[in-house]
C-alpha positions, 0 to 999 in steps of 0.5 A: 831624714829616713822619711825624706830619703824614702820619698826621694827614692820613690818613682812617683816623686821623681816622675812628678818632679820631671813632669813639673820641671818640664811644664815649667820650662815649657811655660817659659818657652811659651811666654817667650813666643817660642824663642830658640834659646827657650827650648823646653828641653834646654831649660829643663835639663840643667834644672833636673840635673841640679835637683838630682845632685842636690838631692844625692840620688843616684842616676840609676835611681832617677832613671828607674823612677822615670822609666815609664816616660821612656816606654811612653816614647814608643806610642808617641813615635807611633802616633807621628804616623797619624799626620803622615797618613793623612798626607800620604797622597802628597807624599807619594807625588813628592817621592823623588824630591823627598828621596833626593833630599833625604839622601843629601841630608843623611850623607851630609850629616854623616860625612860632615861629622866623621870628616871633621873629627877625622881631620882632628885625628879622632880615634875609630871608636869616636868616629863610630860614635859620632857617625849616626848623630843625626838619627834617633837615639835607639838607632844611634846607640845600636849603630854605635855599639855594633861598629865599636863605638860608645852608645852612651856618648852616642845618645848624648851626641843625638840629644845635642844635635836635636836640641841645637837643630831645634833652636836654629831651624826656624831662624836659619830657614827664615834667613835662607828664605825657605817658606814651604812648610813641607820643605822646612819640616823635612829638613828639620826632621832629617837633621834634628829627629824628634826634637825637630819634629816637635818644634816643627809641629809648634810652627805648622801641622804640615811642617810637623807631618813632614818632620816626622817623615824625615825623622823616620826615613832618616833613621833608616837611610842613616843606618843603611849608609853607615852599615854599607860604609862599614862593610866596604871599609 
């Protein structure tokens, strides 16, 4: 039992478990032909929660054991700049429509989330927490912290928004008749950040590049809009 307890607390064990579970979830997603309800994160997350609970290991132990994955997010995000740079000329020609789409998407994400919660009597700390839910996790957590919100809850809301956005994007855009991969990718990146970008790359490299651009620009736009509202309020 002591040997088992030692194994469960090692970094290599939980790193291997996490990668194995995600690889299995991705294989199921591939077999389903990337069905929206078979998103790898949606499948892997509850499986990992069950394994952690059954093992008796604390989340702090698991988080520390898999911290290298969080570190690798940085280079992964920077790597998204490569397909953007390859289409820099096209992006410059589309600067005005991209700016208008970014402004509309950022404002809609903030106003809809905050407005609905406000109508139901949400307290100020929750309003500050939900406002940046369409941006990336680090930006959302920092904005929530500065505005008096709850950073951990903000991270969970970002995760939920990303998974749901990645799940519904393809069928929704198909239903709306949007065929331009540039428009599809940018819309998914603005509304579903990294999850949306990952899903967009599965559909088309062009969609992935514009989703990466939308994700990056929306992080900046959301931060500026929220902080502007905070100063004027």
